[in-house]
Every structure is written in structure tokens, then in C-alpha cells.
C-alpha positions, 0 to 999 in steps of 0.5 A: 727813459734816458739817453742822448744822441751820439757824441764825438768820442776819442779814437777807438772808443765806442760811440753810445747815446749818453744821458746828461748828468745835469739838466740838458743845456738849451741852445739859444737858436731861433724857435718855431714861431707861428705867424699871427697872420697864418691861416688855420691850415697853415697853423695845422701844418706848423703844429705838425712840424713842431710835433716832429721837432719836439719829438726829435729834441726829446729823443736826445734825453729820452729813450723810447716813450714816444707814445707817452710824449704824444699823449702829453703833447695832446693834453697840453695843446687841448688845455688839459692836465695829465696823471702819470702812473708809473713806478719810480725810476722811469724818467718821468721828472726828466721827461717833464722838465725837458718838455718844459725846456723845449717849449720854453716854459717855466717849470716847477716841481712839487714833492708831495708829502704828508706834512705839505700844507696848501700854502706850500703850494699856492704861496703865503703872505709875509709881513715885511718892514721897508727901509723907511720902517713901514710894515706891509704885507707881501704875497710870496708866490708858491711853486704853482705859479709856473707854466708846467707844474709836476706834482710828484706823488700827489696821493701822498699828501692829505686831501686839503692840500690836494684840493689847493692844486686841483682848484688851480687846475680847474680855475687857473687861479689861486686864492690866498689871504682873501685875494685871488691871483691869476696863474700864467698861461698856459698852465699845465699840471702833470701829477704822478702816482706810484701804483705799487706803494699805496701804504700811507697814501691818500687816493684821489677821489673820483671827482678829483680824478675827473679833473685830469684829461688823461691817465697816462701809463709809463711802462718799463722799457724794452730790453733793447731800450734798457740796454741803451739806458744802461750804456748811456748812464756811463757817459758824461755827454751833455745834451743840447736841447733847442727851443721849438715853441713858446708860450704865445705859440701854445696859446694860439694853438690851443685856440686853433684846436677849438676851431677844428671842425668835428663831424657829427658821426665822430661826436656821436661815437665819442658820446656813445663810447662814454655812455657805454661805460655806464652800463653797470650804473644803470645807463638805459641805452648803455651807449648802444654797445652790442654783444658781450661788450655790453654784458661784461660792462654791466657785470664789471662796472659799478660807475662809469665815465661822466659827460666830461669824458665825452668832451675830452674824447672829442678834444683829444681826437681833435688835437691828435688829428692836428698834431698829425697834420689833419684838420678834422678828426676821425673815429680812429682818433677817438679810439686812440685817445679813449684808453687815456681818457677813460681808464681813470673814470671807470670804477670797477666792482667786486666781480671785476676785482675777483676776476682780475679785470682792469679798466683797460680790459673793459675799454678794449671790450667797448672799442670792439662793441660800440658801433661807429655808425 
């Protein structure tokens, strides 16, 4: 959602939050830099402060969508990737580009089309002739060589091109012309899909969907938010975003997340929850889900989440806890990230489709029925 903070106006002119007509300008002020000698507890406090500053900066150009921003930050600091699902016009591109500016990261956007080739993403070799007349082959890097890559409408390009991006996501490397090139870190991919227009698309198979840590739904704004958006688009005020973190800070925080301890009962609950989604696929213990939840999963699900879901549930819970200033995650953190982790990993059957059951309903049932102890 688009909008900006109040700006000075002429006398008698009402003050409104304004959306910039051009990309928001960055204010070259000192950003928050983590002390390399800080303890982990101090780093947790610094990340909590950084989260609040990032949200403050993004609210200058984004109206609402705090939960979406929170999920993007969680995936970024957990070193994961995100699939954004929402209809056009919900400011997904503005959100991602603004996030890149606030984090001082290089941003590239790739518009996926049916005629897009893998080399259009990764880059290609070209034959050049020097001033001395010597010919040599030079590699020209593609748009995937950035810290944050927005893959717009990834399901509109053939699987061969999709695979080129997904290889970079998994390996943080690109192979072209028989050579392997490392990508700059941190490397974060946000792919978008339009849930309405499916004609002429190439849906991502489950194995490729599993590469994304989160599936984030971008919903319509509320009436109050939409009124603010409509009012803001009539103003020419230009937002000024301040840098909050840098690439080195993000890499340090990603390592911090890995060092966060997790209690055994939290890991046990995350594994139970992931295994409970497999009841329809013949999972014997069904995650020890009880009551109607287990029965409904067996009736609605043809294929559940794999072990990677358990890993992402724990990583997401750890990251969420640290973002809120806590050094250890709890059951509530696992439950908070569960919908984004599981919704694209649950394959429903014909019974669920006939009854209008979506993965969100199944996840809701499991969160109620899977015991936490």
C-alpha cells in the first residue's frame, strides 16, 4: 500500500500522507552498524531496534502491510526466499525496492515472460575486440547478480527459465559458459504470482515451491487504508528513506540466527506440526494430531510438507523471536510462522477441492489439534 508521512503544506491546504511519484530518495545519514565485538545478547537488542527502524522507514511509502513486511524480514534474516502471492496493484514492487533501499542492498527486477531465456537471467558470454585488435570472450552478468531480486510473475515463463533462477536460489551460484560464478551475499529472491490469471502460465512444481521458505499472501487494503492510498496518490511529496542496515550487518545477523538456542519441546512441536500435514499421504503417526484435525487432514490432503518444512519452522521461529528481542523461540513463534511455511507445501485432493477447503483451513485445524507437549 502506498503512502508517505505528512509533509509541510501551504496554509489552508489539508495535510495528507503522500506517495512519491518517483522512487523514494535515500538520506545519506549514518546507518545502524552492528559492533563486531558485541555479544549475542547485544546483537539481539540491536536487531530489535533495527526492525523497528525498518518498519518506520517503510511506513513512509507503504500504507499497512506490517505483517507482510515482518514476514519478509523474517525470511531475509533466516537466509530464505519468499513467494509473494497477490493481485496486481498492491505495491509489491514498491515494497521490495524500498526494502532494498533501507537495507542498502543492490536490487534488480526481472519481468518473467513466455519468451524469457535462462541467459536473460544469469547472463551471457559476448565476443569483444580490444583496441589492440585482440578478440576475447567476456561474461556480462545478468540481473540475478544482485542482493535482492524480484522475480515478477515467475509462473509466466517456461520451466527451463524458472530452473535457472531456482538454481541460483539453492546454490547461490550461477553457471554460464562452463564457468561458475558466485553471487554476492546476502542473496534474497522474492517471486510474485498472480492468483487470478492462470491462463498461459507455467505453475511451479512442488519440488521448486519447496525452495521458498515462505508463501506470503498480500491482501487488499482495508477501507481506511485504501482511502489513505487514494488521498496520497494526489500529492507530489517525495519520501526520504534512511538506510538502517548494510550487507555486512545482515550477514552477521544471519549467523546470529543460527546460534540462537532452541528448546527441545519447540523442535519437537515443529516436527510434529510438519508431520501432521502428511496424514493424507499415509504418515503413520500423523504428527500425533488428535480429534477432528487428524481426520480432516487424512480426508483433504494428498501430499504433505517434507522435512524442509520442519527446518523452516524452526528457523522462522528463531528469527521471529530475535526480531522481537527474545533470544529463544517459543511455541507461539512456531505457530506464527506456520501458515507462511506450510501453505505452499500442502497438496489438497479432489475432496478438499469439492468442499472448497484451502490449505489455510487445514493449517488452522492442525494448529488446534497438534499437541504442544
